[in-house]
N, C-alpha and C positions, 0 to 999 in steps of 0.2 A: 486922196479919196475920190477925186474927180473921176478917175477911170477905175472901174471895178476889175481888178486883176489885169493890170496893164500887160503883164507878161503872159496872161492867160493861165494863171495858176488855179489850182482846184480850191484854194482857200477862199472864204467869203471876202467881200469887198471891204470888210472891217480892217483887217491888217494890211491894207494896201501899201502903207508906208513901209512896212517890213518887206513886203514882196518886191516893191519897186526898188527899195534900198539894197536888198540882197541880190536881186538879179540885175 
């Protein structure tokens, strides 16, 4: 959650864990 959209995703910084884990 430290980085909102580490991969620069369009999703909010809430599911950062999913985005970072997926990408």
